[in-house]
DRENSE-618128 format. One record per residue (C-alpha): residue number from 0; residue in one letter; x, y, z. Coordinates in Angstrom, 1 decimal. Example, Ala and Ser with C-alpha at 12.3 -4.5 7.8 and 13.67 -1.06 7.14 Angstrom:
REM DRENSE-618128
<r><seq>0</seq><type>A</type><X>12.3</X><Y>-4.5</Y><Z>7.8</Z></r>
<r><seq>1</seq><type>S</type><X>13.7</X><Y>-1.1</Y><Z>7.1</Z></r>
This chain:
REM DRENSE-618128
<r><seq>0</seq><type>X</type><X>131.5</X><Y>-35.4</Y><Z>-54.1</Z></r>
<r><seq>1</seq><type>X</type><X>127.7</X><Y>-36.5</Y><Z>-53.4</Z></r>
<r><seq>2</seq><type>X</type><X>125.0</X><Y>-34.0</Y><Z>-53.6</Z></r>
<r><seq>3</seq><type>X</type><X>122.8</X><Y>-34.1</Y><Z>-50.5</Z></r>
<r><seq>4</seq><type>X</type><X>119.6</X><Y>-34.5</Y><Z>-50.9</Z></r>
<r><seq>5</seq><type>X</type><X>116.8</X><Y>-32.3</Y><Z>-49.3</Z></r>
<r><seq>6</seq><type>X</type><X>115.7</X><Y>-35.0</Y><Z>-47.3</Z></r>
<r><seq>7</seq><type>X</type><X>118.4</X><Y>-34.8</Y><Z>-45.5</Z></r>
<r><seq>8</seq><type>X</type><X>119.3</X><Y>-31.3</Y><Z>-44.9</Z></r>
<r><seq>9</seq><type>X</type><X>117.9</X><Y>-29.6</Y><Z>-41.4</Z></r>
<r><seq>10</seq><type>X</type><X>115.0</X><Y>-27.1</Y><Z>-41.5</Z></r>
<r><seq>11</seq><type>X</type><X>115.1</X><Y>-23.9</Y><Z>-40.2</Z></r>
<r><seq>12</seq><type>X</type><X>114.3</X><Y>-23.9</Y><Z>-36.7</Z></r>
<r><seq>13</seq><type>X</type><X>111.0</X><Y>-21.7</Y><Z>-36.2</Z></r>
<r><seq>14</seq><type>X</type><X>110.2</X><Y>-20.7</Y><Z>-32.4</Z></r>
<r><seq>15</seq><type>X</type><X>108.0</X><Y>-23.0</Y><Z>-31.0</Z></r>
<r><seq>16</seq><type>X</type><X>106.3</X><Y>-22.5</Y><Z>-27.5</Z></r>
<r><seq>17</seq><type>X</type><X>104.5</X><Y>-26.0</Y><Z>-26.3</Z></r>
<r><seq>18</seq><type>X</type><X>102.4</X><Y>-24.7</Y><Z>-24.0</Z></r>
<r><seq>19</seq><type>X</type><X>100.5</X><Y>-22.4</Y><Z>-26.9</Z></r>
<r><seq>20</seq><type>X</type><X>97.1</X><Y>-23.6</Y><Z>-27.4</Z></r>
<r><seq>21</seq><type>X</type><X>95.8</X><Y>-24.5</Y><Z>-30.8</Z></r>
<r><seq>22</seq><type>X</type><X>92.5</X><Y>-23.1</Y><Z>-31.6</Z></r>
<r><seq>23</seq><type>X</type><X>89.8</X><Y>-24.5</Y><Z>-34.1</Z></r>
<r><seq>24</seq><type>X</type><X>88.6</X><Y>-21.9</Y><Z>-36.7</Z></r>
<r><seq>25</seq><type>X</type><X>85.6</X><Y>-20.9</Y><Z>-35.0</Z></r>
<r><seq>26</seq><type>X</type><X>87.5</X><Y>-20.2</Y><Z>-32.4</Z></r>
<r><seq>27</seq><type>X</type><X>90.3</X><Y>-18.1</Y><Z>-33.8</Z></r>
<r><seq>28</seq><type>X</type><X>87.4</X><Y>-15.9</Y><Z>-35.4</Z></r>
<r><seq>29</seq><type>X</type><X>85.8</X><Y>-15.6</Y><Z>-32.0</Z></r>
<r><seq>30</seq><type>X</type><X>89.3</X><Y>-14.4</Y><Z>-30.6</Z></r>
<r><seq>31</seq><type>X</type><X>89.9</X><Y>-12.0</Y><Z>-33.6</Z></r>
<r><seq>32</seq><type>X</type><X>86.3</X><Y>-10.6</Y><Z>-33.3</Z></r>
<r><seq>33</seq><type>X</type><X>85.7</X><Y>-12.0</Y><Z>-37.4</Z></r>
<r><seq>34</seq><type>X</type><X>83.7</X><Y>-14.2</Y><Z>-39.0</Z></r>
<r><seq>35</seq><type>X</type><X>85.0</X><Y>-18.2</Y><Z>-39.9</Z></r>
<r><seq>36</seq><type>X</type><X>84.5</X><Y>-17.0</Y><Z>-43.3</Z></r>
<r><seq>37</seq><type>X</type><X>87.2</X><Y>-14.2</Y><Z>-42.9</Z></r>
<r><seq>38</seq><type>X</type><X>90.0</X><Y>-17.0</Y><Z>-40.9</Z></r>
<r><seq>39</seq><type>X</type><X>89.5</X><Y>-19.6</Y><Z>-43.3</Z></r>
<r><seq>40</seq><type>X</type><X>90.6</X><Y>-16.8</Y><Z>-46.6</Z></r>
<r><seq>41</seq><type>X</type><X>93.5</X><Y>-16.0</Y><Z>-44.7</Z></r>
<r><seq>42</seq><type>X</type><X>94.1</X><Y>-19.7</Y><Z>-44.3</Z></r>
<r><seq>43</seq><type>X</type><X>93.5</X><Y>-20.1</Y><Z>-47.8</Z></r>
<r><seq>44</seq><type>X</type><X>95.8</X><Y>-17.3</Y><Z>-49.2</Z></r>
<r><seq>45</seq><type>X</type><X>98.5</X><Y>-18.4</Y><Z>-46.6</Z></r>
<r><seq>46</seq><type>X</type><X>98.9</X><Y>-15.2</Y><Z>-45.1</Z></r>
<r><seq>47</seq><type>X</type><X>98.7</X><Y>-16.9</Y><Z>-41.7</Z></r>
<r><seq>48</seq><type>X</type><X>100.5</X><Y>-20.1</Y><Z>-40.3</Z></r>
<r><seq>49</seq><type>X</type><X>98.3</X><Y>-23.0</Y><Z>-39.4</Z></r>
<r><seq>50</seq><type>X</type><X>98.8</X><Y>-27.1</Y><Z>-38.4</Z></r>
<r><seq>51</seq><type>X</type><X>97.0</X><Y>-29.0</Y><Z>-40.1</Z></r>
<r><seq>52</seq><type>X</type><X>96.1</X><Y>-32.2</Y><Z>-38.4</Z></r>
<r><seq>53</seq><type>X</type><X>94.3</X><Y>-34.6</Y><Z>-40.8</Z></r>
<r><seq>54</seq><type>X</type><X>91.3</X><Y>-32.8</Y><Z>-42.2</Z></r>
<r><seq>55</seq><type>X</type><X>91.2</X><Y>-30.7</Y><Z>-39.1</Z></r>
<r><seq>56</seq><type>X</type><X>92.9</X><Y>-26.9</Y><Z>-39.5</Z></r>
<r><seq>57</seq><type>X</type><X>94.3</X><Y>-25.2</Y><Z>-36.2</Z></r>
<r><seq>58</seq><type>X</type><X>95.7</X><Y>-22.3</Y><Z>-35.2</Z></r>
<r><seq>59</seq><type>X</type><X>97.9</X><Y>-21.0</Y><Z>-32.6</Z></r>
<r><seq>60</seq><type>X</type><X>97.4</X><Y>-18.2</Y><Z>-30.0</Z></r>
<r><seq>61</seq><type>X</type><X>101.1</X><Y>-17.2</Y><Z>-30.3</Z></r>
<r><seq>62</seq><type>X</type><X>100.2</X><Y>-16.8</Y><Z>-34.2</Z></r>
<r><seq>63</seq><type>X</type><X>97.0</X><Y>-14.9</Y><Z>-33.9</Z></r>
<r><seq>64</seq><type>X</type><X>98.6</X><Y>-12.7</Y><Z>-31.3</Z></r>
<r><seq>65</seq><type>X</type><X>101.2</X><Y>-11.9</Y><Z>-34.0</Z></r>
<r><seq>66</seq><type>X</type><X>99.0</X><Y>-11.3</Y><Z>-36.2</Z></r>
<r><seq>67</seq><type>X</type><X>97.0</X><Y>-8.6</Y><Z>-34.8</Z></r>
<r><seq>68</seq><type>X</type><X>100.3</X><Y>-7.0</Y><Z>-33.5</Z></r>
<r><seq>69</seq><type>X</type><X>101.8</X><Y>-6.6</Y><Z>-37.0</Z></r>
<r><seq>70</seq><type>X</type><X>98.4</X><Y>-5.2</Y><Z>-38.4</Z></r>
<r><seq>71</seq><type>X</type><X>98.2</X><Y>-2.5</Y><Z>-35.6</Z></r>
<r><seq>72</seq><type>X</type><X>98.2</X><Y>0.8</Y><Z>-36.6</Z></r>
<r><seq>73</seq><type>X</type><X>99.9</X><Y>3.7</Y><Z>-34.3</Z></r>
<r><seq>74</seq><type>X</type><X>98.5</X><Y>6.9</Y><Z>-34.3</Z></r>
<r><seq>75</seq><type>X</type><X>99.9</X><Y>9.9</Y><Z>-36.1</Z></r>
<r><seq>76</seq><type>X</type><X>99.1</X><Y>12.2</Y><Z>-33.2</Z></r>
<r><seq>77</seq><type>X</type><X>98.6</X><Y>11.5</Y><Z>-29.4</Z></r>
<r><seq>78</seq><type>X</type><X>96.7</X><Y>14.6</Y><Z>-29.0</Z></r>
<r><seq>79</seq><type>X</type><X>94.9</X><Y>17.4</Y><Z>-31.5</Z></r>
<r><seq>80</seq><type>X</type><X>96.5</X><Y>19.9</Y><Z>-32.5</Z></r>
<r><seq>81</seq><type>X</type><X>94.1</X><Y>23.3</Y><Z>-31.8</Z></r>
<r><seq>82</seq><type>X</type><X>91.8</X><Y>22.6</Y><Z>-34.4</Z></r>
<r><seq>83</seq><type>X</type><X>88.1</X><Y>23.7</Y><Z>-33.4</Z></r>
<r><seq>84</seq><type>X</type><X>89.7</X><Y>26.4</Y><Z>-30.9</Z></r>
<r><seq>85</seq><type>X</type><X>88.4</X><Y>29.9</Y><Z>-31.1</Z></r>
<r><seq>86</seq><type>X</type><X>90.7</X><Y>32.8</Y><Z>-31.0</Z></r>
């Protein structure tokens, strides 16, 4: 019985949007409202998916959207509960 090589096994398919625009690091930083250094740190620590095209690094818009949605914190309460009201 032959052992299949790693190269012959299909990789898990990831959702790919062909209409998704690839952004340069400085464009991604502008979109997030941060500095370029922060985005480069996300890439270096592999905390965000990116595409490497030769020496250039690109980040898709959907990855940035997912990154922001994952880190969005919902409020505990929608309104204040009587603090500061005088009896």
